[in-house]
Each structure stands twice: as structure tokens, then as C-alpha cells.
C-alpha positions in Angstrom: 9.5 24.4 5.5 11.0 25.1 2.1 13.7 22.4 2.7 11.1 19.9 3.6 9.1 20.5 0.5 12.3 20.3 -1.6 13.1 16.9 0.0 9.5 15.7 -0.6 9.8 16.7 -4.3 13.1 14.8 -4.5 11.4 11.7 -3.0 8.7 11.9 -5.7 11.3 12.1 -8.3 13.0 9.1 -6.9 9.7 7.2 -6.9 9.1 8.3 -10.5 12.5 7.1 -11.6 12.0 3.7 -9.8 8.7 3.2 -11.7 10.3 4.2 -15.0 13.1 1.8 -14.4 11.3 -1.3 -13.1 7.7 -0.9 -14.0 5.5 -3.5 -12.3 8.6 -5.2 -10.8 10.0 -2.3 -8.8 11.7 -3.2 -5.5 9.0 -3.4 -2.8 11.3 -2.5 0.1 12.6 0.6 -1.6 9.2 1.6 -2.7 7.7 1.4 0.8 10.7 3.2 2.1 10.2 6.1 -0.3 6.6 6.4 0.8 7.8 6.8 4.4 10.4 9.3 3.3 8.0 11.3 1.3 5.8 11.6 4.4 8.8 12.3 6.7 11.4 14.0 4.6 14.1 13.8 7.2 14.4 10.1 6.7 16.7 8.3 4.2 15.3 5.4 2.2 18.6 3.5 2.2 18.6 3.4 6.0 15.1 1.9 6.1 16.1 -0.8 3.7 19.1 -1.5 5.9 16.8 -1.9 8.9 15.0 -4.7 7.0 18.4 -6.3 6.3 19.2 -6.2 10.0 15.9 -7.9 10.9 16.7 -10.8 8.7 19.9 -11.6 10.7 19.5 -14.8 12.7 16.8 -16.1 10.4 17.8 -19.3 8.7 15.6 -21.3 6.3 17.1 -24.5 4.8 17.0 -24.7 1.0 15.2 -28.0 1.2 12.5 -26.7 3.6 8.9 -27.2 2.3 6.4 -24.3 2.5 5.1 -25.4 5.9 8.6 -25.3 7.5 9.4 -22.0 5.7 6.3 -20.3 7.1 6.9 -21.8 10.6 10.5 -20.4 10.7 9.4 -17.0 9.4 6.5 -16.9 11.9 8.8 -17.8 14.8 11.4 -15.2 13.9 9.0 -12.4 13.1 6.4 -12.8 15.8 8.1 -14.7 18.6 11.7 -13.5 18.4 11.0 -10.0 17.1 7.6 -9.5 18.6 5.7 -8.1 15.6 1.9 -8.0 15.8 -1.1 -6.2 14.3 -2.1 -2.8 15.7 -5.7 -3.1 16.9 -5.7 0.0 19.1 -4.6 2.7 16.5 -5.4 0.7 13.4 -6.3 3.6 11.2 -3.5 5.9 12.2 -1.2 7.0 9.3 1.9 5.9 11.2 0.8 2.3 10.7 1.6 2.8 7.0 5.1 4.2 7.6 7.8 1.6 7.3 10.1 3.3 9.9 7.3 3.5 12.5 6.2 -0.1 11.9 9.8 -1.3 12.4 10.2 0.7 15.5 6.9 -0.1 17.1 6.7 -3.7 15.8 3.0 -2.8 15.0 1.2 -1.9 11.9 -1.5 -2.5 9.3 -1.9 -5.8 7.6 -0.3 -4.6 4.4 2.8 -3.2 6.1 3.3 -6.3 8.2 2.9 -8.3 5.0 5.6 -6.1 3.3 8.0 -6.9 6.2 7.1 -10.6 6.0 7.6 -10.7 2.2 10.9 -8.8 2.4 12.3 -11.0 5.2 11.4 -14.1 3.3 13.0 -12.7 0.1 16.2 -12.0 2.0 16.5 -15.7 3.1 15.5 -17.2 -0.2 11.8 -17.9 0.6 9.5 -17.0 -2.4 6.2 -15.5 -1.3 3.4 -13.6 -3.0 1.4 -10.6 -1.7 -2.3 -11.1 -1.9 -4.5 -8.0 -2.4 -7.5 -9.5 -0.5 -10.3 -6.9 0.1 -9.9 -5.2 3.5 -7.0 -7.4 4.7 -3.8 -7.9 2.8 -2.3 -11.4 3.0 0.7 -13.5 2.0 0.8 -16.8 0.2 3.5 -19.4 -0.6 3.1 -20.1 -4.3 4.1 -23.8 -4.1 1.9 -24.9 -1.2 -0.2 -28.0 -1.6 -2.9 -27.9 -0.2 -3.1 -24.2 -0.8 -3.0 -21.8 2.2 -2.5 -18.1 3.0 -0.8 -16.4 5.9 -2.1 -13.5 7.9 0.9 -11.5 9.5 -1.6 -9.1 11.2 -2.7 -12.2 13.2 0.9 -13.2 14.0 1.1 -15.6 11.0 -2.2 -17.4 11.3 -2.9 -19.8 8.5 -6.0 -19.3 6.4 -7.5 -21.7 3.9 -9.2 -20.2 0.9 -12.6 -21.5 2.1 -12.1 -19.8 5.5 -12.0 -16.4 3.8 -15.4 -16.7 2.2 -17.4 -15.2 5.1 -15.1 -12.1 5.3 -15.4 -11.7 1.5 -19.1 -12.0 1.7 -19.3 -9.1 4.2 -17.0 -6.9 2.1 -18.9 -7.6 -1.1 -22.3 -7.5 0.7 -23.4 -10.7 -0.8 -25.0 -13.4 1.3 -23.1 -16.6 0.3 -20.1 -17.1 -2.0 -19.0 -20.3 -3.6 -15.3 -21.2 -3.3 -14.6 -20.5 -6.9 -16.0 -17.0 -6.5 -13.2 -16.2 -4.1 -10.5 -17.1 -6.6 -10.1 -13.6 -8.2 -9.6 -12.1 -4.8 -6.8 -14.4 -3.6 -4.5 -14.1 -6.6 -0.9 -12.8 -6.3 -0.5 -9.1 -6.8 2.6 -7.2 -7.9 4.8 -4.8 -6.0 3.4 -1.8 -7.8 -0.1 -2.7 -6.9 1.0 -3.2 -3.3 2.4 0.4 -3.2 -0.9 1.7 -4.7 -2.8 0.1 -1.9 -0.4 1.5 0.7 -0.9 5.1 -0.7 -4.7 4.5 -1.0 -4.8 3.5 2.7 -3.0 6.7 3.6 -5.2 8.8 1.4 -8.3 7.4 3.1 -6.7 7.8 6.6 -5.8 11.5 6.0 -9.2 12.3 4.5 -10.9 10.9 7.6 -8.8 13.3 9.6 -9.5 16.2 7.3 -5.8 16.4 6.6 -5.8 17.6 3.0 -2.0 18.1 2.8 -1.5 14.4 3.7 -4.2 13.3 1.3 -2.6 15.4 -1.5 0.8 13.7 -0.8 -0.8 10.3 -1.1 -2.6 11.3 -4.4 0.7 12.7 -5.8 2.2 9.2 -5.3 -0.8 7.5 -6.8 -0.5 9.6 -9.9 3.0 8.3 -10.3 2.2 4.7 -9.4 -1.0 4.4 -11.4 -1.1 7.3 -14.0 -3.7 5.4 -16.0 -6.4 5.9 -13.2 -8.2 9.1 -14.1 -9.9 9.2 -10.7 -6.6 10.0 -9.0 -6.3 13.2 -11.2 -9.9 14.1 -10.2 -9.0 13.6 -6.5 -6.0 15.8 -6.9 -8.1 18.5 -8.5 -10.8 18.4 -5.8 -8.2 18.5 -3.0 -6.4 21.5 -4.6 -9.8 23.3 -4.9 -10.6 22.6 -1.3 -7.2 23.9 -0.3 -8.1 27.2 -2.0 -5.6 26.6 -4.9 -8.0 26.9 -7.8 -5.3 27.9 -10.4 -3.7 24.5 -9.8 -7.0 22.6 -9.6 -8.4 23.9 -12.9 -6.0 22.2 -15.3 -6.2 19.0 -13.4 -9.9 19.0 -13.6 -9.8 19.9 -17.3 -7.5 16.9 -17.9 -9.8 14.6 -15.9 -12.8 15.6 -18.0 -10.8 15.0 -21.2 -9.6 11.6 -20.0 -13.0 10.4 -18.6 -15.7 12.3 -20.5 -18.3 9.6 -19.9 -17.6 9.3 -16.1 -20.7 9.4 -14.0 -19.5 12.6 -12.3 -18.4 14.4 -15.5 -21.5 16.6 -15.8 -21.4 17.8 -12.2 -17.6 18.4 -12.3 -17.9 20.3 -15.6 -20.2 22.8 -13.8 -17.9 22.9 -10.8 -15.0 23.7 -13.2 -16.8 26.7 -14.5 -17.4 28.0 -11.0 -13.7 27.5 -10.2 -12.7 29.6 -13.2 -14.8 32.5 -11.9 -12.7 32.6 -8.7 -9.3 31.7 -10.0 
């Protein structure tokens, strides 16, 4: 157990160093590999990156290919030759966010399949953007005209921006959206933002399973990837308190209240902090 925790701590240090070195432009493949290795400390991130390298073997995209041909070749290689597809049966399971398991099972969440798609494209010279669409991560070729998006969870199905309006309307709980209202939701997102979403997905999956240890691991990564988000410090404090670790929870909660004194939950949490101090 001690060795596992030591290895997990090392993976967090590696993620911290990666963010410090690259900022918003940190390598997506190595970042997702480090998440998997933080969750499963017996793994090595370099070996996971090498698996992505191996998947790109046999994929050729001519330099002169237009976006339609690029996507067609990527789709054929990833979904027909390699057999990747979305996991409908165990959609919410944590393993659908682990790069090693997704590569082994050829199944995963939309965002992990998009990561594989983006990284295979990058390895053969195809420029693609991740799109942080609500509830369903997507991929988009930046130079396509007319504009379109790709859904790797649906084996590379092509989506026009107007086709996403009904889904967006459901997510935002608004009856009808004009096409221009969808624009903010289909903009490219950076690698760091992608890793935040992967860890947020894992946090939510673990919380639904009442797995506080798993949720805390996800929050520890989020504190590294998005230290400016005070809510992640609050989440860490509340998890530690629930895990009967009040001495660790108290300073986290004090920092949260200093960082976000006007937050809607500040008053309630200030009272909770005083109760924690009585039992610490």
C-alpha cells in the first residue's frame, strides 16, 4: 500500500512538472497517460504513449488530402481496422476514462475516444481540434469548409453544427436555440482543458459510487490542472472531512473561504468549519 501511494505521489509530481513546463499546451497523450498511471500506479506512462504510437502504424494520410479524405482515412483505420467504438453498456464506469483500458478494450467514453482520435491524427500529420461540447466531447478539423465535427463515440459520425442544436437545447434546458447560440459550445479547447474534463468525469463517476478515495485522487489532479478554481479546493476539503480526516480538511476549507469569500456556500461552510475544529 505504501509503495502504491508513493508511486501515486510521484505521478502527481510528474503531472505538476508537465503543467509547469508546458502550461496550456502540455502533451495530451502524456497527460492522459499520467491520469491512468495515477489511478493505477503499476503502469508506466511511457508505455501507454508507445501503445498510441503502435496504433498509428499502417495509417497513411497523404499530405495533399483535404479534410474529408483525412477524416475518412482516420475513421476507417480507427473504427474498421482497429475496431474502436463507444461503450454504451458500462458508459459511466471509471475504466472508460483510463487510457490503458480504452486501448485494450477498444471501448471508452467520448472524450477518451476523442483523445485517441486526436493523437492518431497528430502522429500522421492531421491537425484536429478537441471540442468541449456539453455532455459529449467531439473533434473538429479546423480547415473544413463547410464546417463539420466528428463523433468518435459514434464511430466517426459527421455532425454539422446545426445538428447539435437539439442536444444543446436539452443540456441547457432551453426550448429552442439559434445556430449562433451554439457557437461558444463548439469552439476548440486546449489540452489542459481536456485533461480537466477527464478528471472531472472521473470525480463524478467515483462520487456516484461513493468511492471517496477515487474522487479525492481526481480532485488532487484538478487542483494541479486548474489551481485557479476555488471550488476544487472546497471539494477536496469536504471529501477529507467525509473521510474522517478533519485536520487535513480544515486548512483546505480555510483557504477556500479566503479565496471565495462571496461564494454562495461561504456562510454555511464557515459554520461547518467551526464544527470541524471542535472534532479535530
